N, C-alpha and C positions, 0 to 999 in steps of 0.2 A: 503495500500500503504506500503510495507517494503522494505527499500534499498537496493543497491545490495552489492554482499557478499564483504569483505572485502576484499582487495590485501595484499598477505602476505609477511612480512618483510625480508630486505635481510639483515639487519645489521649479521653478521657473531658472535659477540661475547656479546647478552646481557646481559649475566648471568656474565658479569665483566667489569671490570672498567682499561682505560686505563691511566697509570699512570706511568711516568719515560722510557717509549718507547716502554713500555709492556703490555697486558690486563692480569692483574692479577685479583686471585680471591677477591672477597669482604670477610670483617670481619666475617659476620654473615650469616646466611641463607635466610633473608629478600629479596622478590622479591616485585615488582609494578607492577600492571599490568598497561596496558593502553588501554582505551577503543576507539574503533571507536564510532565518534559522530554520524554518522547516522544510525548506525545499534545497537546500545550500548553493541557489543562483543567484547570479550579483542583479538586484535591483535597483541599484546607484553607485552612479560614480562622482564623487568629490573633488575638487582639488584641496593639495596636500601642502599646508603651510612650509615655508621654509622662513629664514632668518628674517629675509628683508622684509616678509610680510610681517611679520612680528612688529618688528620696527615700523612700519607703516600704523599698525593697528595703535600701536602703543602713542605715537604721534600725535593721531587724529583724537584716540581721547584724552590724551591730554591739554590737548587745543581746545576740546568742548569744554574743558574743568576750567583748565585757567583764564580762560577769553571769552567762550560761551556764555549765555545764558542762563542753562542750566540750574547752576549750583543756587543762581540768585533769584532764581523762581519763588514763589512762596509752595508751602506745601499744598494749599489748595488749587494754586495754577499745574503741580505736579501731577498732583491727582485727576485733574482733568485728563491727562494724556494716558495716563495707567488705565484709565475707566475707557478710554480707546482701545487700549492695545486687548483691553480683558474684553470687550465689542468684537476684536477682529479674530482672537483666538478662541471664542467659541463659535465664530462663524466657519472653522475651520475644523472643528473637535473631529472629525471623522477620517479626517486627512494626518489631523494627530493619534486616534487610535490605532489605523492601516496601519503610518509609519513603526508607530511602537512593536504592533502586532508582527510585522515581518523584521524590524532588529532584534527584539529583545527576547522574541517567544511568547510572549506574554499575551495569553487570553484576550480575544477580542472583545470577549463580553466587560471583563474587567476593563481591558484600554477605553474603553468605550465611557465607562463609568468616570475614569482618573483623568481622563481628557477635558472630560467638563470642569473637573477643577482646576486645571490652569488657569482658566479666567476667572474663577472663585478667588485664589491667590491673589492676583493684580486688584480685585474690586477690595481686598480685605485691607491688605495696604492701602489703598485712597483712600480706605476710610479712618486711617490713622492721621489726615493730614488735620483734622479739626477736635481729636483728641487727644495728641500723645503731645507732651512737655516740649516742645523745641524751644521754649526759652521759658525758662522761671525763675521767680522773681527772690532772692532773697536779700540779707542783711548780713554781713561783716561782723566778724568777730569784735570789729572796733566801731559797729554802729553805724558802717556807711552802706550806699546803697548796693546792689549788688543783683546781677544775672547770672544763671546757671544755663547756658546757651549748648545745643546740641546742634553738630553742622557737619556736613559729609566727611567722610574719610580722605575721600580722592579719586584715583582711578584703581577698578576693582577688575582683577582679574577671576572671573569663574570658572571653574575649569569642573565639567561635568561628565561622569559615568555615562556608561553602555545600558545597565540595568534598569533606570527608570529614568533615562533621558529629560522629558519633559517636565515631569514631576520635581525633581531635585534642581535644573536648572530654575522654574519659575517661583523656589525659593528662594535663591539667589536674587536673581534679578529684579524680581518687584522689590524687595527691603531695600536695595541697593540706587535702583533708583527715585525711591521715593524719599531717600535721605538726600539726593541729590547727587548721588557719585555718578560717574561715566563709566560704563563697563564695556569690557571684554570678554566675551564668551569662547571659551579654546572646547571647541565639539570634540566630542569621544570618535575616533576613524570607527567604530563599528558604529556609531550609532548619532550620526549628525543629523537626521532629519528636522529634528523639533527644534534646533538651534534656527537653520533655514529657514523652516516655517515664520518662527518669532521674528525672523530682524525684516523677514518680510509685512508681518503685523505690521511691528515697529516702523516703516519705511511709511507705509499706508497711514498709518495714527499720525504723522508731522513728527516725529520726534525730531529734535535739535540734531543736526548732524555730527556725528563724531561721539553722539552719547553712547547707543548701542554698537558694538561689532560685533563680527564673527567670521572666526577662521577654525580651521581644522589641522590640529595634525598630530603627531605621535609624540612619544615622550621626550626624546633630545631637542624636538623644537620647543615644544611645550616649556621645557626647561628654562630658555632662553624668555619667555614669560615671567616665569618667578623669579628670574636673577634681575629681571630689568627695572632700573632705577626709577621710571618715571610709572611703575606699577607700586600703588600706596598699600593694599591689600590683595590679598591671596584668598580665596575661596574656593575649597577643593572637599570634593566626595570623590573616595575610593576606597583602596587598600592601605592598610595601617602601614604597609611597607614603603610605599610613595608617598605615603604621610608623611613621616619621618626624615624623609631624604626633602619634602617640602619645606618642614619646621627648622631644618638647620640651615637651608639656604636663605630665609626668610631672616631667620633671627642673627645671620652674619652681617643682616642690613638693616637691621631693626624695621621689618616690613609688619605690616600687621596680617593676621591669618586666622582662620576657621577654620578647623578640619575636622571632616565627617567620615569617622572609618570605619573599620572591622569592628564584627562580633561575634563571642560563642556563645551565645543568650542561652541562660538554663532556664526551665522552667521545673520548680516545686510541686510535684503531688504529697500533701498531705494525706497522714491514715484515715482522714474522714470521708476522700472526696472518692466518687466512684470510677473504678479505671477507665470501665466500656466509652463511659463518657468523656473521660478525659481523652482515650485514645480518638474517638470522632470528633471532637476540637480541634485535635495537632493533625489528624486528615484535611480537613480543611483548609489549615491555616499551611501546612507546609508548601503547598501545590504552588501557592499561589505565588506568580514571577520565577514557578522552577525553582524554587527556593532561593534564587538568586537576589534576597534581601535580607543587607545586613545585619537588621533588626530581628531575623528569622530565629524560632525558637529549638536550637539544633542539639540541647543536652538537657535531657530528659531525667530529672531524679525523684526515685522512688524508692519507698521502703526495702528494705532487703526481703521481706517477707513476703511480699507483694510484688516483685520485679519479674518473676518468671509468666503470672496470669497476666500484666502490663503489656509487657514484650509480644505474647499472645494476641491481645484486644489490640494491639496497633498494628503488628501484622498483620492483622486479618483488614482493618481497617484501610489500610496505602493498600493492600492488595487488591480490593475493589476502584482503586483510583483509576480514569480511563485517559490512559495519555495518546492525545491523537493530534492533530494539525488545530493550530490555534484558532481558527477562522472559523472552526465546525463548534456550532452551539453545545453538540455533545461531550466537549471534551472535559474535562477536569483538569488537564496539566498539557502544556505546550513542549517547546525541546529547551535546551537550555541554548543561551543568547548566539554563542560561540563556538566553533570547533577548539579553542585550543582550552576553553573552559570545562568542554566536555572533555579532554584528554586528561585535564588538572581533577576532576570531579572522578573518574575512572581509578587515577592514580593512588590516589587516596583511598577508595574503595577497596583495594589491593592490599594497602598498608595497613587500612585496618584489621583485614583478615589477616595478615603474614603477624601483626604484633599480638594475638592472641582475642581479636574482638568476633561474636558471633554473629553470623550475617543470617537474620532473620527474615527477608526479605527483600527480594528484590536483586538490585547492586548488580544488570547487566544494562545492555541496551534492550527495548520492546522488538518482539520477535515479528511483531508485523507491521515495521516502521522502517525501509529499506533507506529513507534519506531523511535530511535530516538532525540536528544534534538531539537528539532524543536520551533520555537514560532514565531508568526506571525507578521510583520511589523507593527510598532505600532505608531499611531499620536494622541496625546494628544492636546486640545484645552485649550483658556483661562487659561495658566499655570501662576500662580505667583512667579514669579523668586523669593523668599522667601522659596518658599515647596520645599518639599523633592526632587521630581524629577527634579526640577531645580537648585539644588544644590550638589546631590550625582550622581558622574559616574554609569550609570547603567552598560554601556559595553553590550550593543545589540541595536538591532536596533527601539528604542523606541528614538521618538523626540516630541520638547515642543517647543508648538506654543505661545508664550510670545508678549501682546500687547504694543505700544509705543505711547507714545502721537506726539513726531519730533525728529529729528534725532539726538539731543542732548541727548535728554529720552534713547533713542538706545544705545548711546555711555555708557553712566552712567549703563543701564543695563548688556550690553556684558561686562563692565569691575567688576559690582558687582558679584565677585567669588573668589573663594580661587584658584584659576586653572587658565594657560593664556599658554595652548600650542597650538592652532590652534584657527583659526579664517576665517569670510570672508566677505567678502565687493558685495552686488550685484548691480550693478547700472552702466550705458552704458556709463559714463563719467568717466576715467580713473582718471582726477585730483579730481575726490569725491573722488574715492577708494583710491587714494592716502594720501588727507587727514585724510578722516576716518580712516583708518589704521596705520598712524604714531599715531593716539592717543590710538590706542586697545592696551591693555598690555598684547600683545600674542607673542609667539616665531617665529610664521608663521602668516602670512597674507595673504589669497590667495583673486584673484580677480572673482565675479560671478560663484564659484565651489568653493569645496573642493580640497587644494592644499599644496603638500608638497613635498620636497625635499631633497632626504638625501647627492647628491652631491654640494648642498652649505651646509647647516646647520638644524641639528634639534637639537628643545629642547625646554624647556616652561620658561616663569616668575612664579613668585610666588612659591605655591606648588606644580607646575608641574613639579618644577626638579630643577636641579643644574647641568651648563655644557652645551655641546653640542656633538653631536652624528654627523657622515655624514664629509663629503670634508675633507680640512684643518684643519678647526674649528674641526673635530673628532681627528686629531692625537695629535693636542696639551697637553689633558688630561693625555694621555703615557709618559711625557715628564717632565722631569726635565730642569730648565735653571739654568746653572751656568756660573757666571762670570771668568775668567782667566786673570790676570795681572801681565807684566812681566816687567823685567828693559829690557832684550832685548830681541829683537823678535824671539822665533823660525821660521822656513819653514812657517807654518799651519797661523801666524797670518804677515808673509809678504806681 
């Protein structure tokens, strides 16, 4: 069985970059092929940026911030542009959903719902124009009138991953623009469609030249953007390994940065919770984006005496998941996004078996799919928390079940990780959920399910990142705080 024919891309200028308000030709003839994850066919070819293209983008963004009107507009004026961008994204939600499904393997049904959220993100940040404290009246320790002013940090490099490019891009671009920054989006070579579509929408919305720029580059050229002295802040979502590199480069020149990195998120099943129900919940959340979710619950910690029964229930639930064409409404899980990611998942599954974990379900490629980057939903039992599959982020539909002697040990195991992005506590007692959740070193803790909410805040402890995205917390990293102290109060401070 093969996947359905790929949809044709509607991007108007894939052979160019959007820089300085224009679609400009690249500095070289280098091109990047983008593969449909379900068919393995090339469905889009885009220009590949080189050093001169990075320089052009930074120059345009720098000029827009330093001499253009954008950062000096009122928040209400910027909000007007954001609302027009939201209208443009809403009008192209079907294209955004199609491209995400092709590039990343996410189910089209989920992509349709998520694509509508891109416009909502822009509308949310536009709504802060009238409610956020851009200027706050204060009095100095010496009784003088003062203002606490929040201003744009400057030129922002937004580096977007391939697993959820549209959603993660808007969580960077919308608050950055609302703050008054100019932005350069560095699109992923594997998933550049949504940044190109956003560029077309920004052009249609009349955004001033250079305020929003897009180019696509691989890691070596991307590093030039991170190093560039004209970039004031880097906002990155991706692997912890790449995040360490970005942090070290930014640290050399004291550039601002926000990092949303990897996870190895635990789910603790307490002794009062029904095992079958927990298995069904995890069987619904693990296939989301084929497990290519940094916050996915991939370590399930359960009492020693209930371990085997839970593994049986989880394996049965995982075995019923229908893997298939992501455009087919009957499919419950699509392919992984790219070939090298499937290779990585298969390698780690092999390592799990070599290190002594018991393969309870899955572990291979579905027999009925002869094309596409598919992998079966996989359950490992008797996993040692010090093993490779319990320590490394697999980024696929692979769950490790770990034994714990009691609640204290379960909490210790959950926290015994370099990551701290997400967690969940399964219990019918909300007081126990609160008590255990407060002890987990995690940026988000859900109750009885995988939960995350960008409308509040999203980010991690430890090596899962620095800073937060979403909500008001997601606006703050794009602002600098200025204290102004006066002898006589201007009107703004009266």
